[in-house]
Chimera marker file (.cmm) of the C-alpha trace (Angstrom):
<marker_set name="trace">
<marker id="1" x="15.674" y="0.364" z="12.526" r="1" g="1" b="0" radius="0.5"/>
<marker id="2" x="12.665" y="-1.504" z="11.481" r="1" g="1" b="0" radius="0.5"/>
<marker id="3" x="11.899" y="-3.157" z="8.530" r="1" g="1" b="0" radius="0.5"/>
<marker id="4" x="8.200" y="-4.554" z="7.091" r="1" g="1" b="0" radius="0.5"/>
<marker id="5" x="9.603" y="-7.015" z="4.390" r="1" g="1" b="0" radius="0.5"/>
<marker id="6" x="6.426" y="-8.551" z="5.064" r="1" g="1" b="0" radius="0.5"/>
<marker id="7" x="4.500" y="-5.921" z="2.810" r="1" g="1" b="0" radius="0.5"/>
<marker id="8" x="6.556" y="-6.831" z="0.006" r="1" g="1" b="0" radius="0.5"/>
<marker id="9" x="6.607" y="-10.435" z="0.524" r="1" g="1" b="0" radius="0.5"/>
<marker id="10" x="2.162" y="-10.122" z="0.168" r="1" g="1" b="0" radius="0.5"/>
<marker id="11" x="1.997" y="-8.467" z="-2.632" r="1" g="1" b="0" radius="0.5"/>
<marker id="12" x="4.430" y="-10.177" z="-4.850" r="1" g="1" b="0" radius="0.5"/>
<marker id="13" x="1.660" y="-12.873" z="-3.747" r="1" g="1" b="0" radius="0.5"/>
<marker id="14" x="-1.549" y="-10.972" z="-5.084" r="1" g="1" b="0" radius="0.5"/>
<marker id="15" x="-2.920" y="-11.166" z="-1.544" r="1" g="1" b="0" radius="0.5"/>
<marker id="16" x="-3.978" y="-7.756" z="-0.704" r="1" g="1" b="0" radius="0.5"/>
<marker id="17" x="-5.213" y="-8.329" z="2.887" r="1" g="1" b="0" radius="0.5"/>
<marker id="18" x="-1.686" y="-9.526" z="3.769" r="1" g="1" b="0" radius="0.5"/>
<marker id="19" x="0.158" y="-6.066" z="2.272" r="1" g="1" b="0" radius="0.5"/>
<marker id="20" x="-2.276" y="-4.467" z="4.419" r="1" g="1" b="0" radius="0.5"/>
<marker id="21" x="-2.311" y="-6.069" z="7.559" r="1" g="1" b="0" radius="0.5"/>
<marker id="22" x="1.113" y="-6.150" z="7.756" r="1" g="1" b="0" radius="0.5"/>
<marker id="23" x="1.465" y="-2.312" z="6.835" r="1" g="1" b="0" radius="0.5"/>
<marker id="24" x="-0.620" y="-1.596" z="9.918" r="1" g="1" b="0" radius="0.5"/>
<marker id="25" x="1.608" y="-3.726" z="12.343" r="1" g="1" b="0" radius="0.5"/>
<marker id="26" x="4.957" y="-1.759" z="10.459" r="1" g="1" b="0" radius="0.5"/>
<marker id="27" x="2.182" y="1.800" z="11.249" r="1" g="1" b="0" radius="0.5"/>
<marker id="28" x="2.426" y="-0.142" z="15.105" r="1" g="1" b="0" radius="0.5"/>
<marker id="29" x="6.497" y="-0.010" z="15.519" r="1" g="1" b="0" radius="0.5"/>
<marker id="30" x="6.572" y="3.133" z="14.553" r="1" g="1" b="0" radius="0.5"/>
<marker id="31" x="4.136" y="4.197" z="17.075" r="1" g="1" b="0" radius="0.5"/>
<marker id="32" x="5.776" y="2.293" z="19.661" r="1" g="1" b="0" radius="0.5"/>
<marker id="33" x="9.395" y="3.890" z="18.807" r="1" g="1" b="0" radius="0.5"/>
<marker id="34" x="8.289" y="7.256" z="18.925" r="1" g="1" b="0" radius="0.5"/>
<marker id="35" x="7.128" y="6.693" z="21.990" r="1" g="1" b="0" radius="0.5"/>
<marker id="36" x="10.078" y="5.354" z="23.124" r="1" g="1" b="0" radius="0.5"/>
<marker id="37" x="13.094" y="7.947" z="22.299" r="1" g="1" b="0" radius="0.5"/>
<marker id="38" x="12.760" y="11.244" z="22.492" r="1" g="1" b="0" radius="0.5"/>
<marker id="39" x="12.290" y="14.679" z="20.320" r="1" g="1" b="0" radius="0.5"/>
<marker id="40" x="15.808" y="13.774" z="19.824" r="1" g="1" b="0" radius="0.5"/>
<marker id="41" x="15.640" y="11.128" z="17.385" r="1" g="1" b="0" radius="0.5"/>
<marker id="42" x="15.246" y="11.725" z="13.995" r="1" g="1" b="0" radius="0.5"/>
<marker id="43" x="12.440" y="7.823" z="12.749" r="1" g="1" b="0" radius="0.5"/>
<marker id="44" x="12.382" y="8.600" z="9.078" r="1" g="1" b="0" radius="0.5"/>
<marker id="45" x="9.886" y="6.190" z="7.072" r="1" g="1" b="0" radius="0.5"/>
<marker id="46" x="9.958" y="5.488" z="3.661" r="1" g="1" b="0" radius="0.5"/>
<marker id="47" x="10.034" y="2.787" z="0.968" r="1" g="1" b="0" radius="0.5"/>
<marker id="48" x="12.360" y="1.549" z="-1.575" r="1" g="1" b="0" radius="0.5"/>
<marker id="49" x="9.859" y="0.884" z="-3.995" r="1" g="1" b="0" radius="0.5"/>
<marker id="50" x="5.861" y="0.868" z="-4.902" r="1" g="1" b="0" radius="0.5"/>
<marker id="51" x="4.046" y="-1.931" z="-6.599" r="1" g="1" b="0" radius="0.5"/>
<marker id="52" x="1.567" y="-2.215" z="-9.457" r="1" g="1" b="0" radius="0.5"/>
<marker id="53" x="-1.718" y="-2.314" z="-7.116" r="1" g="1" b="0" radius="0.5"/>
<marker id="54" x="-4.471" y="0.188" z="-7.241" r="1" g="1" b="0" radius="0.5"/>
<marker id="55" x="-7.825" y="1.854" z="-5.880" r="1" g="1" b="0" radius="0.5"/>
<marker id="56" x="-10.984" y="1.262" z="-7.624" r="1" g="1" b="0" radius="0.5"/>
<marker id="57" x="-12.561" y="4.094" z="-7.881" r="1" g="1" b="0" radius="0.5"/>
<marker id="58" x="-16.088" y="5.693" z="-6.710" r="1" g="1" b="0" radius="0.5"/>
<marker id="59" x="-16.567" y="2.667" z="-3.439" r="1" g="1" b="0" radius="0.5"/>
<marker id="60" x="-19.313" y="4.942" z="-1.631" r="1" g="1" b="0" radius="0.5"/>
<marker id="61" x="-18.131" y="5.716" z="2.130" r="1" g="1" b="0" radius="0.5"/>
<marker id="62" x="-17.257" y="3.326" z="4.496" r="1" g="1" b="0" radius="0.5"/>
<marker id="63" x="-17.401" y="0.283" z="1.749" r="1" g="1" b="0" radius="0.5"/>
<marker id="64" x="-14.926" y="-2.298" z="3.437" r="1" g="1" b="0" radius="0.5"/>
<marker id="65" x="-11.391" y="-2.058" z="1.290" r="1" g="1" b="0" radius="0.5"/>
<marker id="66" x="-10.726" y="-5.372" z="1.028" r="1" g="1" b="0" radius="0.5"/>
<marker id="67" x="-14.841" y="-6.195" z="0.365" r="1" g="1" b="0" radius="0.5"/>
<marker id="68" x="-16.914" y="-5.621" z="-3.468" r="1" g="1" b="0" radius="0.5"/>
<marker id="69" x="-16.473" y="-1.917" z="-5.210" r="1" g="1" b="0" radius="0.5"/>
<marker id="70" x="-20.850" y="-0.261" z="-3.491" r="1" g="1" b="0" radius="0.5"/>
<marker id="71" x="-21.395" y="3.136" z="-5.082" r="1" g="1" b="0" radius="0.5"/>
<marker id="72" x="-23.282" y="6.120" z="-4.904" r="1" g="1" b="0" radius="0.5"/>
<marker id="73" x="-26.476" y="6.663" z="-6.288" r="1" g="1" b="0" radius="0.5"/>
<marker id="74" x="-26.429" y="8.901" z="-9.042" r="1" g="1" b="0" radius="0.5"/>
<marker id="75" x="-29.910" y="10.501" z="-8.186" r="1" g="1" b="0" radius="0.5"/>
<marker id="76" x="-30.454" y="10.669" z="-4.183" r="1" g="1" b="0" radius="0.5"/>
<marker id="77" x="-26.632" y="9.896" z="-3.835" r="1" g="1" b="0" radius="0.5"/>
<marker id="78" x="-27.085" y="7.226" z="-1.630" r="1" g="1" b="0" radius="0.5"/>
<marker id="79" x="-24.581" y="4.250" z="-1.168" r="1" g="1" b="0" radius="0.5"/>
<marker id="80" x="-26.688" y="1.358" z="-3.713" r="1" g="1" b="0" radius="0.5"/>
<marker id="81" x="-27.737" y="-1.820" z="-2.662" r="1" g="1" b="0" radius="0.5"/>
<marker id="82" x="-25.782" y="-4.368" z="-5.034" r="1" g="1" b="0" radius="0.5"/>
<marker id="83" x="-22.209" y="-4.241" z="-6.085" r="1" g="1" b="0" radius="0.5"/>
<marker id="84" x="-21.133" y="-2.439" z="-8.732" r="1" g="1" b="0" radius="0.5"/>
<marker id="85" x="-20.234" y="-4.044" z="-11.987" r="1" g="1" b="0" radius="0.5"/>
<marker id="86" x="-18.008" y="-4.250" z="-14.738" r="1" g="1" b="0" radius="0.5"/>
<marker id="87" x="-19.579" y="-4.671" z="-18.629" r="1" g="1" b="0" radius="0.5"/>
<marker id="88" x="-18.645" y="-7.545" z="-18.254" r="1" g="1" b="0" radius="0.5"/>
<marker id="89" x="-22.069" y="-8.004" z="-15.120" r="1" g="1" b="0" radius="0.5"/>
<marker id="90" x="-19.340" y="-9.254" z="-12.867" r="1" g="1" b="0" radius="0.5"/>
<marker id="91" x="-18.759" y="-7.566" z="-9.508" r="1" g="1" b="0" radius="0.5"/>
<marker id="92" x="-15.172" y="-6.021" z="-8.690" r="1" g="1" b="0" radius="0.5"/>
<marker id="93" x="-12.758" y="-5.701" z="-5.615" r="1" g="1" b="0" radius="0.5"/>
<marker id="94" x="-11.355" y="-2.006" z="-4.298" r="1" g="1" b="0" radius="0.5"/>
<marker id="95" x="-7.907" y="-2.959" z="-4.273" r="1" g="1" b="0" radius="0.5"/>
<marker id="96" x="-6.603" y="-5.203" z="-7.397" r="1" g="1" b="0" radius="0.5"/>
<marker id="97" x="-2.825" y="-5.736" z="-9.280" r="1" g="1" b="0" radius="0.5"/>
<marker id="98" x="-1.740" y="-4.889" z="-12.188" r="1" g="1" b="0" radius="0.5"/>
<marker id="99" x="0.286" y="-8.466" z="-12.848" r="1" g="1" b="0" radius="0.5"/>
<marker id="100" x="0.576" y="-10.743" z="-10.566" r="1" g="1" b="0" radius="0.5"/>
<marker id="101" x="-0.671" y="-14.891" z="-9.217" r="1" g="1" b="0" radius="0.5"/>
<marker id="102" x="-4.369" y="-13.160" z="-8.915" r="1" g="1" b="0" radius="0.5"/>
<marker id="103" x="-4.807" y="-13.123" z="-13.029" r="1" g="1" b="0" radius="0.5"/>
<marker id="104" x="-6.065" y="-15.871" z="-15.021" r="1" g="1" b="0" radius="0.5"/>
<marker id="105" x="-6.496" y="-16.564" z="-18.876" r="1" g="1" b="0" radius="0.5"/>
<marker id="106" x="-9.966" y="-15.625" z="-20.109" r="1" g="1" b="0" radius="0.5"/>
<marker id="107" x="-12.637" y="-15.309" z="-18.759" r="1" g="1" b="0" radius="0.5"/>
<marker id="108" x="-12.875" y="-13.107" z="-15.344" r="1" g="1" b="0" radius="0.5"/>
<marker id="109" x="-14.111" y="-14.552" z="-12.223" r="1" g="1" b="0" radius="0.5"/>
<marker id="110" x="-17.454" y="-13.610" z="-10.692" r="1" g="1" b="0" radius="0.5"/>
<marker id="111" x="-17.125" y="-12.993" z="-7.604" r="1" g="1" b="0" radius="0.5"/>
<marker id="112" x="-20.351" y="-12.603" z="-6.442" r="1" g="1" b="0" radius="0.5"/>
<marker id="113" x="-20.525" y="-15.345" z="-4.062" r="1" g="1" b="0" radius="0.5"/>
<marker id="114" x="-16.562" y="-15.182" z="-3.071" r="1" g="1" b="0" radius="0.5"/>
<marker id="115" x="-14.886" y="-13.961" z="0.679" r="1" g="1" b="0" radius="0.5"/>
<marker id="116" x="-12.544" y="-10.999" z="-1.293" r="1" g="1" b="0" radius="0.5"/>
<marker id="117" x="-11.449" y="-11.220" z="2.479" r="1" g="1" b="0" radius="0.5"/>
<marker id="118" x="-10.092" y="-13.875" z="3.140" r="1" g="1" b="0" radius="0.5"/>
<marker id="119" x="-7.174" y="-14.490" z="4.305" r="1" g="1" b="0" radius="0.5"/>
<marker id="120" x="-5.631" y="-15.547" z="1.704" r="1" g="1" b="0" radius="0.5"/>
<marker id="121" x="-7.793" y="-14.554" z="-0.996" r="1" g="1" b="0" radius="0.5"/>
<marker id="122" x="-5.904" y="-13.469" z="-3.987" r="1" g="1" b="0" radius="0.5"/>
<marker id="123" x="-7.157" y="-9.810" z="-5.635" r="1" g="1" b="0" radius="0.5"/>
<marker id="124" x="-7.312" y="-9.693" z="-9.089" r="1" g="1" b="0" radius="0.5"/>
<marker id="125" x="-5.158" y="-9.020" z="-11.749" r="1" g="1" b="0" radius="0.5"/>
<marker id="126" x="-4.548" y="-7.481" z="-15.189" r="1" g="1" b="0" radius="0.5"/>
<marker id="127" x="-1.509" y="-9.964" z="-16.766" r="1" g="1" b="0" radius="0.5"/>
<marker id="128" x="-0.334" y="-13.418" z="-15.599" r="1" g="1" b="0" radius="0.5"/>
<marker id="129" x="2.505" y="-13.799" z="-13.473" r="1" g="1" b="0" radius="0.5"/>
<marker id="130" x="3.782" y="-16.306" z="-10.977" r="1" g="1" b="0" radius="0.5"/>
<marker id="131" x="5.414" y="-12.987" z="-9.049" r="1" g="1" b="0" radius="0.5"/>
<marker id="132" x="3.138" y="-9.564" z="-8.735" r="1" g="1" b="0" radius="0.5"/>
<marker id="133" x="6.056" y="-6.538" z="-9.865" r="1" g="1" b="0" radius="0.5"/>
<marker id="134" x="7.611" y="-3.469" z="-7.909" r="1" g="1" b="0" radius="0.5"/>
<marker id="135" x="5.661" y="0.015" z="-9.555" r="1" g="1" b="0" radius="0.5"/>
<marker id="136" x="7.784" y="2.464" z="-10.994" r="1" g="1" b="0" radius="0.5"/>
<marker id="137" x="6.348" y="5.977" z="-8.820" r="1" g="1" b="0" radius="0.5"/>
<marker id="138" x="7.971" y="7.568" z="-5.879" r="1" g="1" b="0" radius="0.5"/>
<marker id="139" x="7.302" y="6.689" z="-2.664" r="1" g="1" b="0" radius="0.5"/>
<marker id="140" x="6.581" y="8.545" z="0.414" r="1" g="1" b="0" radius="0.5"/>
<marker id="141" x="9.010" y="9.524" z="2.926" r="1" g="1" b="0" radius="0.5"/>
<marker id="142" x="7.946" y="10.846" z="6.546" r="1" g="1" b="0" radius="0.5"/>
<marker id="143" x="10.743" y="12.096" z="8.966" r="1" g="1" b="0" radius="0.5"/>
<marker id="144" x="10.578" y="14.225" z="11.959" r="1" g="1" b="0" radius="0.5"/>
<marker id="145" x="13.325" y="15.145" z="14.879" r="1" g="1" b="0" radius="0.5"/>
<marker id="146" x="16.019" y="16.373" z="14.498" r="1" g="1" b="0" radius="0.5"/>
<marker id="147" x="17.069" y="17.310" z="11.107" r="1" g="1" b="0" radius="0.5"/>
<marker id="148" x="13.700" y="15.990" z="9.525" r="1" g="1" b="0" radius="0.5"/>
<marker id="149" x="12.908" y="19.677" z="7.939" r="1" g="1" b="0" radius="0.5"/>
<marker id="150" x="15.866" y="18.885" z="5.193" r="1" g="1" b="0" radius="0.5"/>
<marker id="151" x="13.015" y="15.719" z="4.305" r="1" g="1" b="0" radius="0.5"/>
<marker id="152" x="10.360" y="16.881" z="1.592" r="1" g="1" b="0" radius="0.5"/>
<marker id="153" x="8.764" y="16.811" z="-1.261" r="1" g="1" b="0" radius="0.5"/>
<marker id="154" x="10.412" y="14.492" z="-3.702" r="1" g="1" b="0" radius="0.5"/>
<marker id="155" x="14.420" y="13.437" z="-2.915" r="1" g="1" b="0" radius="0.5"/>
<marker id="156" x="16.423" y="11.007" z="-4.309" r="1" g="1" b="0" radius="0.5"/>
<marker id="157" x="17.454" y="7.682" z="-2.041" r="1" g="1" b="0" radius="0.5"/>
<marker id="158" x="21.187" y="8.645" z="-1.876" r="1" g="1" b="0" radius="0.5"/>
<marker id="159" x="20.105" y="12.294" z="-0.066" r="1" g="1" b="0" radius="0.5"/>
<marker id="160" x="18.415" y="9.797" z="3.060" r="1" g="1" b="0" radius="0.5"/>
<marker id="161" x="21.563" y="8.896" z="3.928" r="1" g="1" b="0" radius="0.5"/>
<marker id="162" x="23.211" y="12.454" z="4.592" r="1" g="1" b="0" radius="0.5"/>
<marker id="163" x="20.610" y="13.604" z="6.579" r="1" g="1" b="0" radius="0.5"/>
<marker id="164" x="20.633" y="10.569" z="8.547" r="1" g="1" b="0" radius="0.5"/>
<marker id="165" x="24.550" y="11.427" z="8.550" r="1" g="1" b="0" radius="0.5"/>
<marker id="166" x="23.904" y="15.030" z="9.470" r="1" g="1" b="0" radius="0.5"/>
<marker id="167" x="21.365" y="14.071" z="12.544" r="1" g="1" b="0" radius="0.5"/>
<marker id="168" x="23.902" y="12.002" z="13.806" r="1" g="1" b="0" radius="0.5"/>
<marker id="169" x="26.402" y="14.997" z="13.894" r="1" g="1" b="0" radius="0.5"/>
<marker id="170" x="28.443" y="13.400" z="10.793" r="1" g="1" b="0" radius="0.5"/>
<marker id="171" x="31.462" y="16.280" z="9.819" r="1" g="1" b="0" radius="0.5"/>
<marker id="172" x="32.596" y="15.446" z="6.265" r="1" g="1" b="0" radius="0.5"/>
<marker id="173" x="35.768" y="14.902" z="7.237" r="1" g="1" b="0" radius="0.5"/>
<marker id="174" x="35.106" y="12.975" z="9.606" r="1" g="1" b="0" radius="0.5"/>
<marker id="175" x="33.650" y="9.296" z="7.343" r="1" g="1" b="0" radius="0.5"/>
<link id1="1" id2="2" r="1" g="1" b="0" radius="0.2"/>
<link id1="2" id2="3" r="1" g="1" b="0" radius="0.2"/>
<link id1="3" id2="4" r="1" g="1" b="0" radius="0.2"/>
<link id1="4" id2="5" r="1" g="1" b="0" radius="0.2"/>
<link id1="5" id2="6" r="1" g="1" b="0" radius="0.2"/>
<link id1="6" id2="7" r="1" g="1" b="0" radius="0.2"/>
<link id1="7" id2="8" r="1" g="1" b="0" radius="0.2"/>
<link id1="8" id2="9" r="1" g="1" b="0" radius="0.2"/>
<link id1="9" id2="10" r="1" g="1" b="0" radius="0.2"/>
<link id1="10" id2="11" r="1" g="1" b="0" radius="0.2"/>
<link id1="11" id2="12" r="1" g="1" b="0" radius="0.2"/>
<link id1="12" id2="13" r="1" g="1" b="0" radius="0.2"/>
<link id1="13" id2="14" r="1" g="1" b="0" radius="0.2"/>
<link id1="14" id2="15" r="1" g="1" b="0" radius="0.2"/>
<link id1="15" id2="16" r="1" g="1" b="0" radius="0.2"/>
<link id1="16" id2="17" r="1" g="1" b="0" radius="0.2"/>
<link id1="17" id2="18" r="1" g="1" b="0" radius="0.2"/>
<link id1="18" id2="19" r="1" g="1" b="0" radius="0.2"/>
<link id1="19" id2="20" r="1" g="1" b="0" radius="0.2"/>
<link id1="20" id2="21" r="1" g="1" b="0" radius="0.2"/>
<link id1="21" id2="22" r="1" g="1" b="0" radius="0.2"/>
<link id1="22" id2="23" r="1" g="1" b="0" radius="0.2"/>
<link id1="23" id2="24" r="1" g="1" b="0" radius="0.2"/>
<link id1="24" id2="25" r="1" g="1" b="0" radius="0.2"/>
<link id1="25" id2="26" r="1" g="1" b="0" radius="0.2"/>
<link id1="26" id2="27" r="1" g="1" b="0" radius="0.2"/>
<link id1="27" id2="28" r="1" g="1" b="0" radius="0.2"/>
<link id1="28" id2="29" r="1" g="1" b="0" radius="0.2"/>
<link id1="29" id2="30" r="1" g="1" b="0" radius="0.2"/>
<link id1="30" id2="31" r="1" g="1" b="0" radius="0.2"/>
<link id1="31" id2="32" r="1" g="1" b="0" radius="0.2"/>
<link id1="32" id2="33" r="1" g="1" b="0" radius="0.2"/>
<link id1="33" id2="34" r="1" g="1" b="0" radius="0.2"/>
<link id1="34" id2="35" r="1" g="1" b="0" radius="0.2"/>
<link id1="35" id2="36" r="1" g="1" b="0" radius="0.2"/>
<link id1="36" id2="37" r="1" g="1" b="0" radius="0.2"/>
<link id1="37" id2="38" r="1" g="1" b="0" radius="0.2"/>
<link id1="38" id2="39" r="1" g="1" b="0" radius="0.2"/>
<link id1="39" id2="40" r="1" g="1" b="0" radius="0.2"/>
<link id1="40" id2="41" r="1" g="1" b="0" radius="0.2"/>
<link id1="41" id2="42" r="1" g="1" b="0" radius="0.2"/>
<link id1="42" id2="43" r="1" g="1" b="0" radius="0.2"/>
<link id1="43" id2="44" r="1" g="1" b="0" radius="0.2"/>
<link id1="44" id2="45" r="1" g="1" b="0" radius="0.2"/>
<link id1="45" id2="46" r="1" g="1" b="0" radius="0.2"/>
<link id1="46" id2="47" r="1" g="1" b="0" radius="0.2"/>
<link id1="47" id2="48" r="1" g="1" b="0" radius="0.2"/>
<link id1="48" id2="49" r="1" g="1" b="0" radius="0.2"/>
<link id1="49" id2="50" r="1" g="1" b="0" radius="0.2"/>
<link id1="50" id2="51" r="1" g="1" b="0" radius="0.2"/>
<link id1="51" id2="52" r="1" g="1" b="0" radius="0.2"/>
<link id1="52" id2="53" r="1" g="1" b="0" radius="0.2"/>
<link id1="53" id2="54" r="1" g="1" b="0" radius="0.2"/>
<link id1="54" id2="55" r="1" g="1" b="0" radius="0.2"/>
<link id1="55" id2="56" r="1" g="1" b="0" radius="0.2"/>
<link id1="56" id2="57" r="1" g="1" b="0" radius="0.2"/>
<link id1="57" id2="58" r="1" g="1" b="0" radius="0.2"/>
<link id1="58" id2="59" r="1" g="1" b="0" radius="0.2"/>
<link id1="59" id2="60" r="1" g="1" b="0" radius="0.2"/>
<link id1="60" id2="61" r="1" g="1" b="0" radius="0.2"/>
<link id1="61" id2="62" r="1" g="1" b="0" radius="0.2"/>
<link id1="62" id2="63" r="1" g="1" b="0" radius="0.2"/>
<link id1="63" id2="64" r="1" g="1" b="0" radius="0.2"/>
<link id1="64" id2="65" r="1" g="1" b="0" radius="0.2"/>
<link id1="65" id2="66" r="1" g="1" b="0" radius="0.2"/>
<link id1="66" id2="67" r="1" g="1" b="0" radius="0.2"/>
<link id1="67" id2="68" r="1" g="1" b="0" radius="0.2"/>
<link id1="68" id2="69" r="1" g="1" b="0" radius="0.2"/>
<link id1="69" id2="70" r="1" g="1" b="0" radius="0.2"/>
<link id1="70" id2="71" r="1" g="1" b="0" radius="0.2"/>
<link id1="71" id2="72" r="1" g="1" b="0" radius="0.2"/>
<link id1="72" id2="73" r="1" g="1" b="0" radius="0.2"/>
<link id1="73" id2="74" r="1" g="1" b="0" radius="0.2"/>
<link id1="74" id2="75" r="1" g="1" b="0" radius="0.2"/>
<link id1="75" id2="76" r="1" g="1" b="0" radius="0.2"/>
<link id1="76" id2="77" r="1" g="1" b="0" radius="0.2"/>
<link id1="77" id2="78" r="1" g="1" b="0" radius="0.2"/>
<link id1="78" id2="79" r="1" g="1" b="0" radius="0.2"/>
<link id1="79" id2="80" r="1" g="1" b="0" radius="0.2"/>
<link id1="80" id2="81" r="1" g="1" b="0" radius="0.2"/>
<link id1="81" id2="82" r="1" g="1" b="0" radius="0.2"/>
<link id1="82" id2="83" r="1" g="1" b="0" radius="0.2"/>
<link id1="83" id2="84" r="1" g="1" b="0" radius="0.2"/>
<link id1="84" id2="85" r="1" g="1" b="0" radius="0.2"/>
<link id1="85" id2="86" r="1" g="1" b="0" radius="0.2"/>
<link id1="86" id2="87" r="1" g="1" b="0" radius="0.2"/>
<link id1="87" id2="88" r="1" g="1" b="0" radius="0.2"/>
<link id1="88" id2="89" r="1" g="1" b="0" radius="0.2"/>
<link id1="89" id2="90" r="1" g="1" b="0" radius="0.2"/>
<link id1="90" id2="91" r="1" g="1" b="0" radius="0.2"/>
<link id1="91" id2="92" r="1" g="1" b="0" radius="0.2"/>
<link id1="92" id2="93" r="1" g="1" b="0" radius="0.2"/>
<link id1="93" id2="94" r="1" g="1" b="0" radius="0.2"/>
<link id1="94" id2="95" r="1" g="1" b="0" radius="0.2"/>
<link id1="95" id2="96" r="1" g="1" b="0" radius="0.2"/>
<link id1="96" id2="97" r="1" g="1" b="0" radius="0.2"/>
<link id1="97" id2="98" r="1" g="1" b="0" radius="0.2"/>
<link id1="98" id2="99" r="1" g="1" b="0" radius="0.2"/>
<link id1="99" id2="100" r="1" g="1" b="0" radius="0.2"/>
<link id1="100" id2="101" r="1" g="1" b="0" radius="0.2"/>
<link id1="101" id2="102" r="1" g="1" b="0" radius="0.2"/>
<link id1="102" id2="103" r="1" g="1" b="0" radius="0.2"/>
<link id1="103" id2="104" r="1" g="1" b="0" radius="0.2"/>
<link id1="104" id2="105" r="1" g="1" b="0" radius="0.2"/>
<link id1="105" id2="106" r="1" g="1" b="0" radius="0.2"/>
<link id1="106" id2="107" r="1" g="1" b="0" radius="0.2"/>
<link id1="107" id2="108" r="1" g="1" b="0" radius="0.2"/>
<link id1="108" id2="109" r="1" g="1" b="0" radius="0.2"/>
<link id1="109" id2="110" r="1" g="1" b="0" radius="0.2"/>
<link id1="110" id2="111" r="1" g="1" b="0" radius="0.2"/>
<link id1="111" id2="112" r="1" g="1" b="0" radius="0.2"/>
<link id1="112" id2="113" r="1" g="1" b="0" radius="0.2"/>
<link id1="113" id2="114" r="1" g="1" b="0" radius="0.2"/>
<link id1="114" id2="115" r="1" g="1" b="0" radius="0.2"/>
<link id1="115" id2="116" r="1" g="1" b="0" radius="0.2"/>
<link id1="116" id2="117" r="1" g="1" b="0" radius="0.2"/>
<link id1="117" id2="118" r="1" g="1" b="0" radius="0.2"/>
<link id1="118" id2="119" r="1" g="1" b="0" radius="0.2"/>
<link id1="119" id2="120" r="1" g="1" b="0" radius="0.2"/>
<link id1="120" id2="121" r="1" g="1" b="0" radius="0.2"/>
<link id1="121" id2="122" r="1" g="1" b="0" radius="0.2"/>
<link id1="122" id2="123" r="1" g="1" b="0" radius="0.2"/>
<link id1="123" id2="124" r="1" g="1" b="0" radius="0.2"/>
<link id1="124" id2="125" r="1" g="1" b="0" radius="0.2"/>
<link id1="125" id2="126" r="1" g="1" b="0" radius="0.2"/>
<link id1="126" id2="127" r="1" g="1" b="0" radius="0.2"/>
<link id1="127" id2="128" r="1" g="1" b="0" radius="0.2"/>
<link id1="128" id2="129" r="1" g="1" b="0" radius="0.2"/>
<link id1="129" id2="130" r="1" g="1" b="0" radius="0.2"/>
<link id1="130" id2="131" r="1" g="1" b="0" radius="0.2"/>
<link id1="131" id2="132" r="1" g="1" b="0" radius="0.2"/>
<link id1="132" id2="133" r="1" g="1" b="0" radius="0.2"/>
<link id1="133" id2="134" r="1" g="1" b="0" radius="0.2"/>
<link id1="134" id2="135" r="1" g="1" b="0" radius="0.2"/>
<link id1="135" id2="136" r="1" g="1" b="0" radius="0.2"/>
<link id1="136" id2="137" r="1" g="1" b="0" radius="0.2"/>
<link id1="137" id2="138" r="1" g="1" b="0" radius="0.2"/>
<link id1="138" id2="139" r="1" g="1" b="0" radius="0.2"/>
<link id1="139" id2="140" r="1" g="1" b="0" radius="0.2"/>
<link id1="140" id2="141" r="1" g="1" b="0" radius="0.2"/>
<link id1="141" id2="142" r="1" g="1" b="0" radius="0.2"/>
<link id1="142" id2="143" r="1" g="1" b="0" radius="0.2"/>
<link id1="143" id2="144" r="1" g="1" b="0" radius="0.2"/>
<link id1="144" id2="145" r="1" g="1" b="0" radius="0.2"/>
<link id1="145" id2="146" r="1" g="1" b="0" radius="0.2"/>
<link id1="146" id2="147" r="1" g="1" b="0" radius="0.2"/>
<link id1="147" id2="148" r="1" g="1" b="0" radius="0.2"/>
<link id1="148" id2="149" r="1" g="1" b="0" radius="0.2"/>
<link id1="149" id2="150" r="1" g="1" b="0" radius="0.2"/>
<link id1="150" id2="151" r="1" g="1" b="0" radius="0.2"/>
<link id1="151" id2="152" r="1" g="1" b="0" radius="0.2"/>
<link id1="152" id2="153" r="1" g="1" b="0" radius="0.2"/>
<link id1="153" id2="154" r="1" g="1" b="0" radius="0.2"/>
<link id1="154" id2="155" r="1" g="1" b="0" radius="0.2"/>
<link id1="155" id2="156" r="1" g="1" b="0" radius="0.2"/>
<link id1="156" id2="157" r="1" g="1" b="0" radius="0.2"/>
<link id1="157" id2="158" r="1" g="1" b="0" radius="0.2"/>
<link id1="158" id2="159" r="1" g="1" b="0" radius="0.2"/>
<link id1="159" id2="160" r="1" g="1" b="0" radius="0.2"/>
<link id1="160" id2="161" r="1" g="1" b="0" radius="0.2"/>
<link id1="161" id2="162" r="1" g="1" b="0" radius="0.2"/>
<link id1="162" id2="163" r="1" g="1" b="0" radius="0.2"/>
<link id1="163" id2="164" r="1" g="1" b="0" radius="0.2"/>
<link id1="164" id2="165" r="1" g="1" b="0" radius="0.2"/>
<link id1="165" id2="166" r="1" g="1" b="0" radius="0.2"/>
<link id1="166" id2="167" r="1" g="1" b="0" radius="0.2"/>
<link id1="167" id2="168" r="1" g="1" b="0" radius="0.2"/>
<link id1="168" id2="169" r="1" g="1" b="0" radius="0.2"/>
<link id1="169" id2="170" r="1" g="1" b="0" radius="0.2"/>
<link id1="170" id2="171" r="1" g="1" b="0" radius="0.2"/>
<link id1="171" id2="172" r="1" g="1" b="0" radius="0.2"/>
<link id1="172" id2="173" r="1" g="1" b="0" radius="0.2"/>
<link id1="173" id2="174" r="1" g="1" b="0" radius="0.2"/>
<link id1="174" id2="175" r="1" g="1" b="0" radius="0.2"/>
</marker_set>
């Protein structure tokens, strides 16, 4: 079992860079696990909850995920030369949170001269809170190996146990 718990810590801290960096590390751990085991091992990857983490629409292709949003020119379709701005005349990042420590009371900060890719940068959030909260969406679940075909679509979390029990050869009467 591998847990990417630092992903959760990054989100609660309103720090998308740390959350995404740790998501990459979880991906590497899963990749390594698939290299170490054969096709006879069930590997399941999922989460126990989401976060109130969102991606702003319309950044141009190749726009840095942690950067300010740069859109495409409506006439040419080519990337603009300056960041897009909100109604307040200030640029915004691709990623943000509904709530958390990155929120401010009053006027929103101007990010024009801020390094939004810095390790300790907090993404802007809408509602000020000490810690960002969990979201309520369904989370994805991926599987490969024996009985992976039983994992698909939307599932209740408790059903995952039964898939794992079946893959381990546990029968109903042998619990």
